[in-house]
C-alpha positions, 0 to 999 in steps of 0.5 A: 584317136580322135581330138576336137580342132585346138581353140586358138583363143579362150571361149567367151562362154564356159564349158561344163564337163559332166560325169562322175566326179572325184578331187581331193580335200586332204592328204589321204595318207594323214587323214582317213583316206574315204574322208580326204576325198570327195565324190560327187555321183553326178557332177561336173567342171566348169571351165572357163579360159582354160581354168577351173571355175567351179566344181560340184553338182551337175543339176546345180551347175547347169542351172547356174551355167545355162549358156554354157557348152555341155560335154556330157561323159555319161558314167564316166569318173572324171579326175585331174589328169595324171601326173608322171613325176619321172620318165625317159621319153627317149626309151620309148622304143625300148620299153619291155627290153629283156632283163638284167640289172640296172648297169647292164641294161643301161648298156644293152639298150639305153645308151645305143638308143639315146645314142641316136637323139642327136638327130633332130628328126629322130628326137622329133618322131619318139617325142610325138609318140610318146606324147601320144602313148602317155595321152592316150593313158591319160597323163596330162603332166610329165617330167622326162629325162632327155639325152645329152643332145640339146636337139632331144629337148628341143623336140619333147618342149616343141611337141608338148607345147604344141599339145598345150601341156603342162610338162618338164624335161631337161637335157641329162649330164654325163661325162664319165662311165658313159660310151664316148658318143654320150659323154660331154663336159662340166662346161658343155653340161652347164651352158647347153642346159643354161641356154635350153633354160633361157629358151624354154622354162617358164614358157606357157605351160613348160619348165626345166629340169636340171639334170645329172643322170646319176653320181656315178655318170657325172664327175665331182665337176660336173655335178658341182658345175650343174649345182651352181646352175641350180643355184642360179636358177632356184626355180627349175626343177633338178632331176636325177636317180637315188639309190635304186640298186645295191651295186650302184650304191656300192659304186657311188660308195667307191666313187665318192668315199667321203660321203655318208650315203648316196644322198649325201653326194648330190647334197654335197654339190647343192643338189637338194632341196626343194624342186629336187625329184629323187627317182626310186629311193629304194635303199635309203638309210635313216639319215637319208629319209629324214634328210629327204624330208627335211630338204623338201626334196621328192621322191618318184616311186617306179614300181613297175621299173623297180620289179621289172628290173628287180630293183627293190620295193620301194617303202611309200607308206614309210617315206609318206609317213616321214612327211616325204614328197612323193609322186608316181612315175611310169619311168619309161623304158625301164618300166614296163608300162606307159599306164599310170593304171597299171603304175598304180596297180604295180604300187599296190603290189609293191606296197602288199609285199611290205606289208601294206595294203595302200587304199585306192584313195591312196594310189589315186593320190599319188597318181594325181595330187602326189605327182604334182607335189612332187614336181611342185606344180600342185598349184596348178595341176593334180586336182579339180578345184576352181582355179586349177588349169583344166587337165581332166581324165574321164575314166570308164569303170566298166571299160572290159567285160572282166572289170565290168561284172566286178565293178557292178557289184561294188558298194562304194566308189572305191570297190567301183574304181579299184578293179579299174586300177588293178585291171585297167589298161588305155581301154579305161580312158575314155576322154582326155582334157588339156587346158580345158581347151582339147580334148581327146578320146582315145578309145573312140 
């Protein structure tokens, strides 16, 4: 991977990135997809001070900004950087570990690996490796779980800050139904999370996410403490897991017999509302769907994980039709790929199994605008328009012979893009721009 040297200050002149241009003017789930997106065959993005100041036709922008530094990316498709709404960076090393169901997978792989993150050196190495892999896949914003160790969050935020990334993360809280080495207390979860919020939340492009792992591993006392913490810091996100596997639902019902359903457990402790990001949300009741929409909470759809661990098929179209905010998550390492392209392909396949063919514009929106909306960051990232932060990914639409021969037959931008969604990998990532100031060329 090669990269530009980090800029120490905002440039006095503008930068002009050239290529094909894809942005959104409406929601492709409520507007005909082709009308929701805007494509410029030869377009450009003007960036100054880390923000987009103009987009449009390349020659028009060249004429209007004759002194701009030009970065011409040829036939590459310029898009907002991908947003990963649900990831466990500490699980980087155990991605693609063989099978079983969720609880077995946690006990066999996840918990032993997470126990290592009290070591700051180990946490720092994995944070750097994960962010290398994520950026190489065109992901410029992510929301990650840490472990119970504050060191895990310190390492992630330190590395993300050094790279200028917009990112969120939180200390994972568990005070029961977990190994002794990974159990905390209600007091420790509250106090250590509060200290991390004070240190990191709102620092540069970083945000804190209050993080109970899921209802089975947090006692009522711990969830009450975290609900109080969120009430005291409503600008933070709150991330957890919801209705991932049927065995999990039965377990939650045993642990919380007075709750109407799984979502009601979180709501009862003040852990539902705007800024809540619920991972998975597959096996929902009609009441839960309606409440997610009414509360302003979001769902992170993690299709590679849902198929890899055999969890089920999320009803993306139904959730969007019901008004639920929805983004995509790779769910490393339960998910089987760091690639948002592969995640989009899996989302398409899952929807097909539910009888819905998601349009390429809808898939791309989920990986950009939708993810930003899920994380309440849509005012900053997820689209290419004036005023937005300049996080950009350049996509090679002919990155392999198989993709190139199919794209050569394309009659529309969507026919040209869809083969990359379905067959693309990190070779399709021609360049990644972070904040308009730093860019990498992963395949060079």
